[in-house]
N, C-alpha and C positions, 0 to 999 in steps of 0.2 A: 504494500500499499504505499503510495507516495503522498506526502503532504505538500500542498502548494506553497505554503508559507514557511517551510522548513528552513530555507536559506535566510529568510529574514529574521527568524528566531535566533539562528546561530549568530548572525551578524549583531543583533542586539545584545546577546549574551557576551560576545567579544567586546563590543563597545563598552559594556559595563565593567568588564575586567579592566579595560585600558583606562577607563575613568577612575576606577578605584586605585590603580597604579599611580595616576596623577595626584589624587588625593594624598596618597602615601608619600609621594615625592614632595609635596607641599608641606606636610608635616615635618619630614625630615629636614627640608630646607629651613623652617621656622625654628625647629628645636636645635639644630646642630651648626648650621651654616650662616644663619643671619648675621651674627656678630664677627664671624671670622673671615668671611669672604669680602673681597673687594667688590668694585662696580662689575668688572668682567665676570666674576663668579655669579653674581646676582643675575646677570643677563643670561649666562648659560642656563642656570637653574630655571629662570623664568621662561625661557624658551622651551625647554623640555616639559616643564609643568603645563605650559599652554598648549603644546603639541599633543599631549596625552589627553588633557581634558578636552580640547577642541575636537580631537577625534572621536572621544566619548560622547560628546554632545551632539556632533553633527556630521561625523564621517571624515573622509579624506580632505575634502576641500575646506572644512572649517578648521581642521586641525592645521593645515597649511596656512590659512589666514591668520590664526592666532600665533603660529610660529613666525611668520612674516613680520608680525607687529614688533617682536623683539629683535629679530635679526636683520631686518631691512632687505632680506632676499626677496626674490620674486618666484618662490617655489610653488605658489598657487598655480600658475601657468603650467608648470611641469607636471603637477598632479592631474590637472585636467587632461593632459595628453596621455598619462600612463596610469590610469585609475585601475585598469584590470592587472597589469603587472604589479602594482603597489599592493593591492589587496592579496594577491597570491604570496607576495613577499612578507606581508604582515602575518598571514596564517602559517607560513613556515616558520617564522620567528616565534610566534605564539606556541606552536607544537614543540619546538626545541626547549622554550622555557618550561613548558608543562611536564616534558619528560625529565629534565633536569630536577624540577621540584619533587616529581614522583621518585626518582632515584635517591634524592636526599631524605625523603620520608622513609622510604624502605631501608635505607642505611641507618637512620636513627632508630627504626624499630629493631633492627639487627643488633645495634649497640646496646639497647635496653635489655633485650633478650640474653645477651652474652654476659651482662654485667650482674 
């Protein structure tokens, strides 16, 4: 049985995960880096946070728009050209991150069992 909105649901789940990672970066920035970093560090973290949160809110184009706000680049035009390739790359990166987290979880269970 094929679900017609299955791709949209997966995209929304992925966006929610990326948005949560953006919130996590924001918390890390405020807690640890706020006083220690200079203006260049602030711009880098703000660009990354805006990229993650923009993608979570509105997809590839909004992520590029928010990223461009802090970097002055014109990445929005490049994203509009390569939306399909970028989506596949983001999916590949997410799968790698999930497999690494799964491996770390299994390793932590192994260490608890061994101790």
